[in-house]
ZAMARGU-4260 file (C-alpha; in steps of 0.2 Angstrom, whole numbers, plus 5000, padded with zeros to 4 digits):
<rodrens>
0) 4442/4839/5711 | 4452/4847/5725 | 4444/4853/5742 | 4455/4865/5752 | 4458/4862/5770
5) 4462/4873/5784 | 4476/4870/5797 | 4472/4871/5817 | 4489/4881/5815 | 4478/4893/5802
10) 4464/4893/5813 | 4473/4900/5827 | 4482/4913/5817 | 4463/4920/5811 | 4455/4920/5826
15) 4469/4926/5839 | 4466/4913/5849 | 4480/4898/5856 | 4484/4881/5845 | 4478/4870/5857
20) 4460/4878/5857 | 4460/4879/5839 | 4464/4859/5838 | 4449/4859/5850 | 4439/4868/5837
25) 4444/4857/5822 | 4440/4843/5832 | 4424/4848/5838 | 4421/4852/5818 | 4429/4836/5812
30) 4415/4827/5823 | 4401/4835/5816 | 4408/4832/5797 | 4408/4813/5804 | 4392/4813/5811
35) 4385/4817/5794 | 4397/4804/5785 | 4411/4812/5778 | 4430/4807/5780 | 4439/4818/5791
40) 4459/4823/5792 | 4465/4826/5811 | 4470/4844/5812 | 4462/4850/5799 | 4446/4852/5792
45) 4437/4859/5775 | 4441/4876/5774 | 4422/4880/5767 | 4415/4871/5782 | 4426/4882/5794
50) 4420/4896/5784 | 4401/4893/5785 | 4402/4889/5805 | 4412/4903/5810 | 4407/4916/5796
55) 4388/4911/5794 | 4390/4909/5774 | 4403/4908/5762 | 4408/4919/5750 | 4393/4920/5736
60) 4380/4917/5746 | 4373/4906/5761 | 4379/4892/5766 | 4380/4878/5758 | 4393/4864/5762
65) 4390/4848/5755 | 4377/4854/5743 | 4384/4860/5727 | 4400/4848/5724 | 4410/4855/5736
70) 4409/4839/5746 | 4400/4824/5739 | 4384/4817/5745 | 4385/4803/5759 | 4382/4784/5749
75) 4363/4781/5753 | 4358/4797/5760 | 4358/4816/5757 | 4363/4833/5763 | 4354/4840/5777
</rodrens>
C-alpha cells in the first residue's frame, strides 16, 4: 500500500500562504493524527487527510480518512 503525502511546501503553494504558516498547519494536522494513534512524518501529512481537513471531503464522497484502507486502524482500537 502506498500512501501519498503532501509537503508543507505544497500546502503553501496550494493555499497561497507562507511556508512557515504551511508548516504550522501540517504540524497541527500531524498532532491530530498522532493523538489518534497514527505515525507521523515531520513536514508532511497524508494528502487524503489534508483534503478532508481543508475541503471537508475527498474525491468520491464524504470524508473517510482511516475508514477504507487508506490508513490502517490503530492497534487495539477503531477509527473515530
